[in-house]
N, C-alpha and C positions, 0 to 999 in steps of 0.2 A: 875381263872387268865386267862385262854385261852378265856373264854366267854367274859370277859371285853375287851380284846385285839381284839377278832373277832368284837365285837360291834363297838369299836373305829375304826378300819380299814374300816368296812362297812359304818360307818357314814362319814369318810373322802372320801371315793369313791363316795358316793351319792352326797355331797355337793360341791365336787371340781369343776364339770362341771358347777354348777350353779354360783359359784363365778367367774370362768373364763369367762363365758358368759357376766356376770354383768359388769366386768372389761373393757372388750371390748365395750360395749354400752356405758358406761359412758366416756371412754377416746377418742371417736370419735368427739371431738368438731372440728368445723371448725374456724380457725382464720384467714381465708384470708379475704381480702376486698370484700364487698358486691357488687353485679352486679347491682348498681343503674345506672341511667342514667349518662353519662359523662357531666361534666360541664366545661366551659372554664371560668376562672377568671384571671384577672390581678391583682397581688399584687403591690402595690406602696409604697415605703418608703418615706414618707413625712418628715422625721426628718433629723438632720445634723449628726446623728450617724448611725452606721451600725447595721441593724437589723439581729439577728441570729434566724432563723427559723427552725423547723423540719417539713417536710411534707411527709408523708408516710414513716417514718423511715428515711428519707434522710436529712441531714443538708443543708440548704440553707442560704447564707448570702447575704442580701440586703444592698448595699452601700446607702449612703445618696441619695435621690431622684431618685433611680434606679427602675425599673419596672422588674417584673417576671412574664411571662405568664404560667399559671398553666392549666392543663387539667387533671381533676381527678374526680373519681365517687362521685355521691352525697353521703354525710355522712363523707367525708374526713374531719379530724380535722388538723388544722395547730396549731402547738405548738410554743410558744416563747422559749427562752433560759432558762426561769425559770420553764419549763415543764407546764406552764399554757396554756389553750386553747385560742388562739387568734381568731380563726374564725372556723366556721364549715361550710363546703360548702353544700349548699342546691341547688336544680333544679332552683329555682328562681334567684339564683346569675349568671346564664348564660349570658355571655358578660358584666358583671359588673366590676368595678375597686374598689378593697378593698384597702383603705389607712390605713398605720400604722404611728403612731407619736411616 
């Protein structure tokens, strides 16, 4: 009985540091926005209805025929109210106007 208990304690002490090290390595994911080039884009609502968008986690409402000047890193996604991607900002869009209907 003592031999089994000693073997169990020894195995736990041997594997515990490995498990704790693996947990810290797997859980260090970086969820921040990438450091891509900043892009300036103008968003324009060309419809007669208000467009509700989500940009970098912030809700933005564009009234009918309203413009919104946006400066965001390349790779930023603009979502609609239905959580569908409306636009992905890429560096080639710098200075462009993106229209929504």
